[in-house]
VOVEX-519463 format. One record per residue (C-alpha): residue number from 1; residue in three letters; x, y, z. Coordinates in Angstrom, 1 decimal, padded with zeros to 4 digits. Layout:
<pts>
<pt pos="NUM" code="ala" xx="X" yy="Y" zz="Z"/>
...
</pts>
This chain:
<pts>
<pt pos="1" code="met" xx="-012.0" yy="013.0" zz="-018.6"/>
<pt pos="2" code="ser" xx="-014.3" yy="011.9" zz="-015.8"/>
<pt pos="3" code="leu" xx="-014.7" yy="008.5" zz="-017.5"/>
<pt pos="4" code="leu" xx="-011.0" yy="008.2" zz="-017.9"/>
<pt pos="5" code="tyr" xx="-010.5" yy="009.0" zz="-014.2"/>
<pt pos="6" code="val" xx="-013.0" yy="006.3" zz="-013.3"/>
<pt pos="7" code="ala" xx="-011.2" yy="003.7" zz="-015.5"/>
<pt pos="8" code="cys" xx="-007.9" yy="004.8" zz="-013.9"/>
<pt pos="9" code="gly" xx="-009.4" yy="004.3" zz="-010.5"/>
<pt pos="10" code="ile" xx="-010.7" yy="000.8" zz="-011.4"/>
<pt pos="11" code="val" xx="-007.2" yy="-000.4" zz="-012.4"/>
<pt pos="12" code="ala" xx="-005.6" yy="001.2" zz="-009.3"/>
<pt pos="13" code="gly" xx="-008.3" yy="-000.2" zz="-006.9"/>
<pt pos="14" code="phe" xx="-008.0" yy="-003.7" zz="-008.3"/>
<pt pos="15" code="leu" xx="-004.2" yy="-003.9" zz="-008.1"/>
<pt pos="16" code="gly" xx="-004.2" yy="-002.1" zz="-004.8"/>
<pt pos="17" code="ala" xx="-006.6" yy="-004.5" zz="-003.1"/>
<pt pos="18" code="leu" xx="-004.9" yy="-007.5" zz="-004.7"/>
<pt pos="19" code="leu" xx="-001.4" yy="-006.7" zz="-003.2"/>
<pt pos="20" code="gly" xx="-002.1" yy="-004.3" zz="-000.4"/>
<pt pos="21" code="leu" xx="000.0" yy="-001.6" zz="-002.0"/>
<pt pos="22" code="gly" xx="-002.7" yy="001.0" zz="-002.2"/>
<pt pos="23" code="gly" xx="-004.3" yy="002.7" zz="-005.2"/>
<pt pos="24" code="gly" xx="-002.0" yy="005.7" zz="-004.7"/>
<pt pos="25" code="ile" xx="001.0" yy="003.8" zz="-006.0"/>
<pt pos="26" code="ile" xx="-000.7" yy="003.6" zz="-009.3"/>
<pt pos="27" code="ile" xx="-002.8" yy="006.8" zz="-009.3"/>
<pt pos="28" code="thr" xx="000.1" yy="009.2" zz="-008.8"/>
<pt pos="29" code="pro" xx="002.3" yy="008.0" zz="-011.6"/>
<pt pos="30" code="met" xx="-000.7" yy="007.6" zz="-013.9"/>
<pt pos="31" code="leu" xx="-002.0" yy="011.0" zz="-013.4"/>
<pt pos="32" code="thr" xx="001.3" yy="012.7" zz="-013.8"/>
<pt pos="33" code="leu" xx="002.7" yy="010.7" zz="-016.7"/>
<pt pos="34" code="ala" xx="-000.4" yy="009.9" zz="-018.7"/>
<pt pos="35" code="phe" xx="-002.6" yy="012.9" zz="-017.9"/>
<pt pos="36" code="gly" xx="000.1" yy="015.5" zz="-017.4"/>
<pt pos="37" code="leu" xx="-001.4" yy="016.7" zz="-014.1"/>
<pt pos="38" code="asp" xx="000.7" yy="018.7" zz="-011.6"/>
<pt pos="39" code="ile" xx="002.0" yy="016.2" zz="-009.0"/>
<pt pos="40" code="lys" xx="000.4" yy="018.3" zz="-006.2"/>
<pt pos="41" code="tyr" xx="-003.1" yy="017.5" zz="-007.5"/>
<pt pos="42" code="ala" xx="-002.1" yy="013.9" zz="-008.3"/>
<pt pos="43" code="ile" xx="-001.0" yy="013.4" zz="-004.8"/>
<pt pos="44" code="gly" xx="-004.2" yy="014.9" zz="-003.4"/>
<pt pos="45" code="ala" xx="-006.3" yy="012.6" zz="-005.6"/>
<pt pos="46" code="ser" xx="-004.3" yy="009.6" zz="-004.6"/>
<pt pos="47" code="val" xx="-004.8" yy="010.3" zz="-000.9"/>
<pt pos="48" code="ile" xx="-008.6" yy="010.0" zz="-001.5"/>
<pt pos="49" code="ser" xx="-008.0" yy="006.9" zz="-003.7"/>
<pt pos="50" code="val" xx="-006.1" yy="005.2" zz="-000.9"/>
<pt pos="51" code="ile" xx="-008.9" yy="005.8" zz="001.6"/>
<pt pos="52" code="ala" xx="-011.4" yy="004.4" zz="-001.0"/>
<pt pos="53" code="thr" xx="-009.2" yy="001.3" zz="-001.6"/>
<pt pos="54" code="ser" xx="-009.0" yy="000.7" zz="002.1"/>
<pt pos="55" code="ser" xx="-012.7" yy="001.1" zz="002.6"/>
<pt pos="56" code="gly" xx="-013.6" yy="-001.3" zz="-000.3"/>
<pt pos="57" code="ala" xx="-011.1" yy="-004.0" zz="000.5"/>
<pt pos="58" code="ser" xx="-011.1" yy="-004.0" zz="004.3"/>
<pt pos="59" code="ile" xx="-014.8" yy="-004.9" zz="004.5"/>
<pt pos="60" code="ala" xx="-014.4" yy="-008.0" zz="002.3"/>
<pt pos="61" code="tyr" xx="-011.1" yy="-009.1" zz="004.1"/>
<pt pos="62" code="leu" xx="-012.7" yy="-008.6" zz="007.5"/>
<pt pos="63" code="lys" xx="-015.6" yy="-010.9" zz="006.4"/>
<pt pos="64" code="asp" xx="-013.1" yy="-013.5" zz="005.2"/>
<pt pos="65" code="asp" xx="-011.1" yy="-013.2" zz="008.5"/>
<pt pos="66" code="leu" xx="-007.9" yy="-012.5" zz="006.5"/>
<pt pos="67" code="leu" xx="-006.8" yy="-009.2" zz="008.2"/>
<pt pos="68" code="asn" xx="-005.3" yy="-009.1" zz="011.7"/>
<pt pos="69" code="leu" xx="-007.2" yy="-006.2" zz="013.4"/>
<pt pos="70" code="arg" xx="-005.0" yy="-006.2" zz="016.5"/>
<pt pos="71" code="val" xx="-001.8" yy="-005.9" zz="014.5"/>
<pt pos="72" code="ala" xx="-003.3" yy="-003.2" zz="012.4"/>
<pt pos="73" code="met" xx="-004.4" yy="-001.1" zz="015.3"/>
<pt pos="74" code="phe" xx="-001.0" yy="-001.5" zz="017.1"/>
<pt pos="75" code="leu" xx="001.1" yy="-000.6" zz="014.1"/>
<pt pos="76" code="glu" xx="-001.1" yy="002.3" zz="013.1"/>
<pt pos="77" code="ile" xx="000.3" yy="004.2" zz="016.1"/>
<pt pos="78" code="ala" xx="003.6" yy="004.5" zz="014.2"/>
<pt pos="79" code="thr" xx="002.2" yy="005.1" zz="010.7"/>
<pt pos="80" code="thr" xx="-000.3" yy="007.8" zz="011.8"/>
<pt pos="81" code="ile" xx="002.5" yy="009.8" zz="013.5"/>
<pt pos="82" code="gly" xx="004.7" yy="009.3" zz="010.5"/>
<pt pos="83" code="ala" xx="002.0" yy="010.4" zz="008.0"/>
<pt pos="84" code="ile" xx="001.5" yy="013.7" zz="009.8"/>
<pt pos="85" code="val" xx="005.2" yy="014.3" zz="009.8"/>
<pt pos="86" code="gly" xx="005.5" yy="013.5" zz="006.1"/>
<pt pos="87" code="ala" xx="002.5" yy="015.7" zz="005.1"/>
<pt pos="88" code="leu" xx="004.1" yy="018.7" zz="006.9"/>
<pt pos="89" code="leu" xx="007.3" yy="018.1" zz="005.0"/>
<pt pos="90" code="thr" xx="005.7" yy="018.3" zz="001.5"/>
<pt pos="91" code="gly" xx="006.2" yy="022.1" zz="001.1"/>
<pt pos="92" code="ile" xx="009.9" yy="021.8" zz="001.7"/>
<pt pos="93" code="phe" xx="010.6" yy="019.5" zz="-001.3"/>
<pt pos="94" code="ala" xx="010.6" yy="020.5" zz="-005.0"/>
<pt pos="95" code="pro" xx="008.4" yy="018.4" zz="-007.4"/>
<pt pos="96" code="gln" xx="011.5" yy="016.8" zz="-009.0"/>
<pt pos="97" code="ile" xx="012.6" yy="015.4" zz="-005.7"/>
<pt pos="98" code="leu" xx="009.1" yy="013.9" zz="-005.1"/>
<pt pos="99" code="tyr" xx="009.3" yy="012.2" zz="-008.6"/>
<pt pos="100" code="val" xx="012.7" yy="010.7" zz="-007.8"/>
<pt pos="101" code="phe" xx="011.7" yy="009.7" zz="-004.3"/>
<pt pos="102" code="phe" xx="008.5" yy="008.1" zz="-005.5"/>
<pt pos="103" code="gly" xx="010.3" yy="006.2" zz="-008.3"/>
<pt pos="104" code="ala" xx="012.9" yy="004.9" zz="-005.9"/>
<pt pos="105" code="leu" xx="010.1" yy="003.6" zz="-003.6"/>
<pt pos="106" code="leu" xx="008.6" yy="001.7" zz="-006.6"/>
<pt pos="107" code="leu" xx="011.9" yy="000.2" zz="-007.6"/>
<pt pos="108" code="phe" xx="012.7" yy="-000.8" zz="-004.1"/>
<pt pos="109" code="ser" xx="009.3" yy="-002.6" zz="-003.9"/>
<pt pos="110" code="ala" xx="010.0" yy="-004.4" zz="-007.2"/>
<pt pos="111" code="tyr" xx="013.4" yy="-005.5" zz="-006.0"/>
<pt pos="112" code="asn" xx="012.0" yy="-007.1" zz="-002.8"/>
<pt pos="113" code="met" xx="009.2" yy="-008.8" zz="-004.7"/>
<pt pos="114" code="ala" xx="011.5" yy="-010.1" zz="-007.4"/>
<pt pos="115" code="lys" xx="014.0" yy="-011.5" zz="-004.8"/>
<pt pos="116" code="lys" xx="011.2" yy="-013.5" zz="-003.1"/>
<pt pos="117" code="ile" xx="010.1" yy="-014.9" zz="-006.5"/>
<pt pos="118" code="leu" xx="013.6" yy="-016.0" zz="-007.5"/>
<pt pos="119" code="phe" xx="015.0" yy="-017.4" zz="-004.2"/>
<pt pos="120" code="ile" xx="011.9" yy="-018.4" zz="-002.2"/>
<pt pos="121" code="lys" xx="009.9" yy="-021.1" zz="-003.9"/>
<pt pos="122" code="lys" xx="007.4" yy="-021.4" zz="-001.1"/>
<pt pos="123" code="asp" xx="006.5" yy="-019.2" zz="001.8"/>
<pt pos="124" code="his" xx="007.4" yy="-020.7" zz="005.2"/>
<pt pos="125" code="leu" xx="005.8" yy="-019.8" zz="008.5"/>
<pt pos="126" code="tyr" xx="008.0" yy="-018.4" zz="011.3"/>
<pt pos="127" code="gln" xx="009.0" yy="-021.2" zz="013.7"/>
<pt pos="128" code="gly" xx="011.5" yy="-019.4" zz="016.0"/>
<pt pos="129" code="pro" xx="011.2" yy="-018.4" zz="019.7"/>
<pt pos="130" code="val" xx="007.9" yy="-017.1" zz="020.9"/>
<pt pos="131" code="ser" xx="007.9" yy="-013.3" zz="021.4"/>
<pt pos="132" code="lys" xx="006.6" yy="-012.4" zz="024.9"/>
<pt pos="133" code="thr" xx="005.5" yy="-009.0" zz="023.7"/>
<pt pos="134" code="val" xx="003.6" yy="-010.5" zz="020.8"/>
<pt pos="135" code="ala" xx="002.0" yy="-013.0" zz="023.0"/>
<pt pos="136" code="arg" xx="001.0" yy="-010.4" zz="025.6"/>
<pt pos="137" code="leu" xx="-000.6" yy="-008.2" zz="023.0"/>
<pt pos="138" code="asn" xx="-002.3" yy="-011.3" zz="021.4"/>
<pt pos="139" code="leu" xx="-001.0" yy="-010.4" zz="017.9"/>
<pt pos="140" code="asn" xx="-000.6" yy="-013.9" zz="016.5"/>
<pt pos="141" code="gly" xx="-003.4" yy="-015.1" zz="014.3"/>
<pt pos="142" code="arg" xx="-004.9" yy="-017.6" zz="011.8"/>
<pt pos="143" code="tyr" xx="-006.8" yy="-017.5" zz="008.5"/>
<pt pos="144" code="tyr" xx="-008.4" yy="-019.8" zz="006.1"/>
<pt pos="145" code="asp" xx="-006.5" yy="-020.1" zz="002.8"/>
<pt pos="146" code="lys" xx="-009.0" yy="-020.6" zz="000.0"/>
<pt pos="147" code="gln" xx="-006.3" yy="-021.6" zz="-002.5"/>
<pt pos="148" code="glu" xx="-004.8" yy="-024.3" zz="-000.2"/>
<pt pos="149" code="gln" xx="-008.2" yy="-025.1" zz="001.3"/>
<pt pos="150" code="arg" xx="-006.9" yy="-025.2" zz="004.9"/>
<pt pos="151" code="glu" xx="-006.6" yy="-023.1" zz="008.0"/>
<pt pos="152" code="ile" xx="-003.2" yy="-021.6" zz="008.6"/>
<pt pos="153" code="ser" xx="-002.0" yy="-020.4" zz="012.0"/>
<pt pos="154" code="tyr" xx="001.0" yy="-018.0" zz="012.2"/>
<pt pos="155" code="glu" xx="003.2" yy="-016.4" zz="014.9"/>
<pt pos="156" code="leu" xx="004.9" yy="-013.0" zz="014.6"/>
<pt pos="157" code="thr" xx="008.4" yy="-011.8" zz="015.6"/>
<pt pos="158" code="his" xx="010.7" yy="-008.7" zz="015.5"/>
<pt pos="159" code="leu" xx="007.9" yy="-006.4" zz="016.7"/>
<pt pos="160" code="thr" xx="010.3" yy="-003.5" zz="017.2"/>
<pt pos="161" code="gly" xx="011.7" yy="-003.7" zz="013.6"/>
<pt pos="162" code="gly" xx="008.2" yy="-003.8" zz="012.2"/>
<pt pos="163" code="phe" xx="007.1" yy="-000.8" zz="014.3"/>
<pt pos="164" code="ser" xx="010.1" yy="001.2" zz="013.1"/>
<pt pos="165" code="met" xx="009.4" yy="000.3" zz="009.4"/>
<pt pos="166" code="met" xx="005.8" yy="001.4" zz="009.9"/>
<pt pos="167" code="phe" xx="006.9" yy="004.9" zz="011.1"/>
<pt pos="168" code="gly" xx="008.9" yy="005.2" zz="007.8"/>
<pt pos="169" code="ala" xx="005.9" yy="004.0" zz="005.9"/>
<pt pos="170" code="gly" xx="003.8" yy="006.7" zz="007.5"/>
<pt pos="171" code="ile" xx="006.3" yy="009.4" zz="006.5"/>
<pt pos="172" code="ala" xx="006.3" yy="008.1" zz="002.9"/>
<pt pos="173" code="ser" xx="002.5" yy="008.1" zz="002.9"/>
<pt pos="174" code="gly" xx="002.2" yy="011.7" zz="004.1"/>
<pt pos="175" code="leu" xx="005.1" yy="012.9" zz="001.9"/>
<pt pos="176" code="leu" xx="004.0" yy="011.3" zz="-001.4"/>
<pt pos="177" code="gly" xx="000.2" yy="010.8" zz="-000.9"/>
<pt pos="178" code="ile" xx="000.3" yy="007.1" zz="-001.2"/>
<pt pos="179" code="gly" xx="-000.7" yy="004.2" zz="001.1"/>
<pt pos="180" code="ser" xx="003.0" yy="003.2" zz="001.3"/>
<pt pos="181" code="gly" xx="001.7" yy="-000.4" zz="001.3"/>
<pt pos="182" code="ala" xx="005.0" yy="-001.6" zz="-000.1"/>
<pt pos="183" code="phe" xx="006.7" yy="-000.7" zz="003.2"/>
<pt pos="184" code="lys" xx="003.7" yy="-002.0" zz="005.2"/>
<pt pos="185" code="val" xx="003.7" yy="-005.4" zz="003.5"/>
<pt pos="186" code="leu" xx="007.5" yy="-005.5" zz="003.7"/>
<pt pos="187" code="ala" xx="007.4" yy="-004.8" zz="007.5"/>
<pt pos="188" code="met" xx="004.8" yy="-007.5" zz="008.2"/>
<pt pos="189" code="asp" xx="005.8" yy="-010.1" zz="005.5"/>
<pt pos="190" code="thr" xx="009.6" yy="-009.9" zz="005.7"/>
<pt pos="191" code="ile" xx="010.4" yy="-008.5" zz="009.2"/>
<pt pos="192" code="met" xx="007.5" yy="-009.7" zz="011.3"/>
<pt pos="193" code="lys" xx="007.1" yy="-013.0" zz="009.4"/>
<pt pos="194" code="met" xx="003.3" yy="-012.7" zz="008.8"/>
<pt pos="195" code="pro" xx="002.2" yy="-014.6" zz="005.6"/>
<pt pos="196" code="leu" xx="001.7" yy="-012.5" zz="002.5"/>
<pt pos="197" code="lys" xx="-002.1" yy="-012.8" zz="002.3"/>
<pt pos="198" code="pro" xx="-002.9" yy="-011.5" zz="005.8"/>
<pt pos="199" code="ser" xx="-000.1" yy="-009.0" zz="005.4"/>
<pt pos="200" code="ser" xx="-001.8" yy="-007.7" zz="002.2"/>
<pt pos="201" code="ala" xx="-005.2" yy="-007.6" zz="003.8"/>
<pt pos="202" code="thr" xx="-004.0" yy="-005.9" zz="007.0"/>
<pt pos="203" code="ser" xx="-002.0" yy="-003.4" zz="004.9"/>
<pt pos="204" code="asn" xx="-005.2" yy="-002.4" zz="003.1"/>
<pt pos="205" code="leu" xx="-006.9" yy="-001.5" zz="006.4"/>
<pt pos="206" code="met" xx="-003.9" yy="000.4" zz="007.7"/>
<pt pos="207" code="met" xx="-003.5" yy="002.5" zz="004.5"/>
<pt pos="208" code="gly" xx="-006.9" yy="004.1" zz="004.9"/>
<pt pos="209" code="val" xx="-006.2" yy="005.1" zz="008.5"/>
<pt pos="210" code="thr" xx="-002.8" yy="006.5" zz="007.5"/>
<pt pos="211" code="ala" xx="-004.1" yy="008.4" zz="004.5"/>
<pt pos="212" code="ala" xx="-007.0" yy="009.9" zz="006.6"/>
<pt pos="213" code="ala" xx="-004.5" yy="011.3" zz="009.0"/>
<pt pos="214" code="ser" xx="-002.8" yy="013.3" zz="006.3"/>
<pt pos="215" code="ala" xx="-005.9" yy="014.1" zz="004.1"/>
<pt pos="216" code="thr" xx="-007.0" yy="017.1" zz="006.1"/>
<pt pos="217" code="ile" xx="-003.7" yy="018.8" zz="005.5"/>
<pt pos="218" code="tyr" xx="-004.0" yy="018.2" zz="001.7"/>
<pt pos="219" code="leu" xx="-007.5" yy="019.5" zz="001.8"/>
<pt pos="220" code="phe" xx="-006.6" yy="022.8" zz="003.3"/>
<pt pos="221" code="asn" xx="-003.6" yy="023.4" zz="001.1"/>
<pt pos="222" code="gly" xx="-005.7" yy="023.0" zz="-002.0"/>
<pt pos="223" code="ser" xx="-004.2" yy="019.7" zz="-003.3"/>
<pt pos="224" code="ile" xx="-007.5" yy="017.8" zz="-003.4"/>
<pt pos="225" code="gln" xx="-009.6" yy="018.7" zz="-006.5"/>
<pt pos="226" code="pro" xx="-013.1" yy="017.2" zz="-006.3"/>
<pt pos="227" code="leu" xx="-013.5" yy="016.9" zz="-010.1"/>
<pt pos="228" code="ile" xx="-010.4" yy="014.7" zz="-010.2"/>
<pt pos="229" code="ala" xx="-010.6" yy="012.9" zz="-006.9"/>
<pt pos="230" code="gly" xx="-014.3" yy="012.1" zz="-007.0"/>
<pt pos="231" code="pro" xx="-014.4" yy="010.0" zz="-010.2"/>
<pt pos="232" code="ile" xx="-011.1" yy="008.2" zz="-009.3"/>
<pt pos="233" code="ala" xx="-012.6" yy="007.3" zz="-005.9"/>
<pt pos="234" code="ile" xx="-015.7" yy="005.8" zz="-007.5"/>
<pt pos="235" code="gly" xx="-013.5" yy="003.7" zz="-009.9"/>
<pt pos="236" code="val" xx="-011.3" yy="002.6" zz="-007.0"/>
<pt pos="237" code="leu" xx="-014.2" yy="001.3" zz="-005.0"/>
<pt pos="238" code="val" xx="-015.3" yy="-000.8" zz="-008.0"/>
<pt pos="239" code="gly" xx="-011.8" yy="-002.1" zz="-008.6"/>
<pt pos="240" code="ala" xx="-011.1" yy="-002.9" zz="-005.0"/>
<pt pos="241" code="ser" xx="-014.3" yy="-004.9" zz="-004.6"/>
<pt pos="242" code="val" xx="-013.2" yy="-007.1" zz="-007.6"/>
<pt pos="243" code="gly" xx="-009.6" yy="-007.4" zz="-006.3"/>
<pt pos="244" code="thr" xx="-010.7" yy="-008.7" zz="-002.9"/>
<pt pos="245" code="arg" xx="-012.6" yy="-011.6" zz="-004.5"/>
<pt pos="246" code="val" xx="-009.6" yy="-012.6" zz="-006.6"/>
<pt pos="247" code="met" xx="-006.7" yy="-012.3" zz="-004.1"/>
<pt pos="248" code="pro" xx="-007.7" yy="-015.1" zz="-001.6"/>
<pt pos="249" code="arg" xx="-007.7" yy="-017.6" zz="-004.5"/>
<pt pos="250" code="leu" xx="-004.2" yy="-016.9" zz="-005.8"/>
<pt pos="251" code="lys" xx="-000.9" yy="-018.2" zz="-004.6"/>
<pt pos="252" code="ala" xx="001.4" yy="-015.8" zz="-002.8"/>
<pt pos="253" code="arg" xx="004.1" yy="-016.4" zz="-005.5"/>
<pt pos="254" code="thr" xx="001.6" yy="-015.5" zz="-008.2"/>
<pt pos="255" code="leu" xx="000.7" yy="-012.2" zz="-006.4"/>
<pt pos="256" code="arg" xx="004.3" yy="-011.1" zz="-006.4"/>
<pt pos="257" code="met" xx="004.8" yy="-012.1" zz="-010.1"/>
<pt pos="258" code="leu" xx="001.8" yy="-010.0" zz="-011.1"/>
<pt pos="259" code="phe" xx="003.1" yy="-006.7" zz="-009.8"/>
<pt pos="260" code="val" xx="006.9" yy="-006.7" zz="-010.3"/>
<pt pos="261" code="pro" xx="006.8" yy="-005.5" zz="-014.0"/>
<pt pos="262" code="val" xx="004.2" yy="-002.8" zz="-013.2"/>
<pt pos="263" code="leu" xx="006.4" yy="-001.5" zz="-010.4"/>
<pt pos="264" code="leu" xx="009.6" yy="-001.6" zz="-012.5"/>
<pt pos="265" code="tyr" xx="008.0" yy="000.3" zz="-015.4"/>
<pt pos="266" code="leu" xx="006.4" yy="003.0" zz="-013.3"/>
<pt pos="267" code="gly" xx="009.4" yy="003.4" zz="-011.1"/>
<pt pos="268" code="val" xx="011.8" yy="003.9" zz="-014.0"/>
<pt pos="269" code="gln" xx="009.4" yy="006.4" zz="-015.6"/>
<pt pos="270" code="met" xx="009.1" yy="008.5" zz="-012.4"/>
<pt pos="271" code="val" xx="012.8" yy="008.6" zz="-011.8"/>
<pt pos="272" code="val" xx="013.6" yy="009.6" zz="-015.4"/>
<pt pos="273" code="lys" xx="011.0" yy="012.4" zz="-015.3"/>
<pt pos="274" code="gly" xx="012.3" yy="013.6" zz="-011.9"/>
<pt pos="275" code="met" xx="015.8" yy="013.7" zz="-013.1"/>
<pt pos="276" code="gly" xx="014.8" yy="016.0" zz="-016.0"/>
<pt pos="277" code="trp" xx="015.6" yy="013.5" zz="-018.7"/>
<pt pos="278" code="leu" xx="012.1" yy="013.8" zz="-020.2"/>
<pt pos="279" code="asn" xx="010.5" yy="017.1" zz="-021.4"/>
</pts>
């Protein structure tokens, strides 16, 4: 079983680092559906996997100058508070509700990614009015795109909307034991108009901080089992290190196309099980 957990972690770490969605979005459905674990222990293991994904990916993205550290630290104010609130709410909800809620999150993520694939052929940088708050906080940035082989500068907007979305992402993270990277990437890529690659890289850093804020609560309520979380964390670190080498060399459109079918399949399975349609 330990070897299977390691393999599960490698897959989750690779996909998590690649798209900034966190290993937890794969770990929780996989442990509950494939291994038949209680969702309480699956969530505990996924919290640790999110921290491992973040640790493995953030170092590489920081070296490549892909992640925006100032944006991450500013938005973590909202996600950390939300994560603590979400973790405190876990005892209130029945497991079936968690299944449905988690599945709905996956399907929502798939919908947003599919919409960009179908209707947006090429990502465009924001070229609207300069936000005084963004400029004052020095949140705009630049990165070198290895796929396009050029440096890209970008400006951010709608800081309030992104901050509000991050608070909701924090609640989802604490409630479901995931990095809620789907909401984080959505907030930065769609609302704040940050390009997908730095959004993904910045999301990876933020997920670890958010998960760490709620990990203590899961540790004390017995949800984290070392024999499950340990092997998964090892696999996640390996997978994340590979994912960080692949992601900068892919097109943003390719990144979205890779993950939509995975999100759809897992989302449907979780909703079906939560609704009691499967034994």
